[in-house]
N, C-alpha and C positions, 0 to 999 in steps of 0.2 A: 205300877202306873205313876205313883207319886214321885218315884225316883227319877223318872223322865223329866218331871217338872223341876225337880231339884237340880238336875244336870243343866237344863236350859237356863235356869235362874243363875247358877254360878257362872255360866258362860256370858250371860248378859252383864253381870257385875264386872267380870274381867274385861269385856269389851268397852264398857263405860269408863273404866279406869284407864284403858289404853287411849281412848278418845280424850280424856282429861289431860293425860300426859302429853299427847300430841299438841293439844291446844296450848299447854304451858310452854312447849318448845317453840311454837310459832310466835307466841307472845314475847319470848326471850331472844329472838333471833338477833336483835341489835343491842343487847345489853353487854357492857364491857366487863362486868364482873358479877359474880353470884351474890345477890343481896343477902343471903343467909350467912355466907362465910367471909364477907368483907371484900378484900382485894383479889381473892382467888377467881379464876375464870369460871364462867358458867359452862357446863358440859351438857350435851344432849342427853335426855332421859329416854330410856326404852323400856317397854313392858314385855316381859317374856312369860310364856304360859307353860304349864305342865299339868299333868294329871294329878288330881287331889287324892292320892292313895291313902292319906291319913284318915280320911273319913270313909274308907272303903268298908262296906258292909259285906260280910261273907255270904249273906243271903242273896245278894244281888250282884250283877256283873257290871253295872255302870258306875263310873266315877265322874266327879265334877272337875272343875278347872280351878287351879290356883294360879295367881299371877305374882310376879316380882318386878319391882322397878329397879332397873340397873342404870348405871351412868356409863356412857360411851366415852372412855378415855383413850380408845385405840385410834380414832381418826384425828387428823390434824385440826387445830383451831385456826380460824381465819385471822389473818393480820391485815390491818388497813393503816396506811400512812396518814396520820392525823396529829401533827406535833402539838397542836394547841389543846388537845383533849386531856382532861385531868388524869386519865389512866394510861397515858402514852408512856412507853418505855424510853430509855435513853436515846434510841434511834428514831423516836417519833412514831413508832408503830403502836396501834391499839389492838389488843387481842379480843376477838369476838368468838361466840360459840361455834362449835362444829355442826351447825344446823343448816340443812339444805331445805328450803321452803317447799320446793317441788316434791321432794321425797316425803316430807311431812304431810302434804296434801294427798299424795297417793296413799300413804298409810291411813289417813283419815277416811278416805273413800273405802278402803278395804275394811277398816273397823266398822264403818257404817253398814256395809253389806253383810258382814258377819253378825252384827247386831240384828239386822232384819231377818237373816236366816234363823237365828235363835228364836226370834219372835214367832216365825212361821212354825218352827218345831214345837214351840210351846202351844200354839193354837191347835196344831194337829193332835198333840197329846191330850189337850183339853177336849177336843171333839171325840177322840177315841174313848175317853173316860165317860163323856155324856152318852155316847152310843151304848157303851157297856151297861150303864145304869138303866137306860131305856129298855134294853133287851131283858135285863133282870126284872124289871118292874112289871 
């Protein structure tokens, strides 16, 4: 019973990290360089999930969720003509992140729904646990 709570909790943590990453992407949609690395362009961050088999207990069948933050270097960076910008190249183009705000908002909605679903699963597990204790008492 407690394993179900652990699984839902790990999923909540993973979805929260996904939402934080999406918020960071939206906030950085118009930055011309990555503040951490200097003049390098900022690339979109993505969160990927996988089963947490490292914490797999042979006594139970459920596993939690692990997440990993990856940098999307596959898609094209946006270029905008702005010759007066301090980060403009020799042609007057400024490189902006490969972030599509509409995609990020859709991902945020999806992460929010997944978070809500995990809250519901947590509530159902808690209710089952309470009912079991009531029956035993």
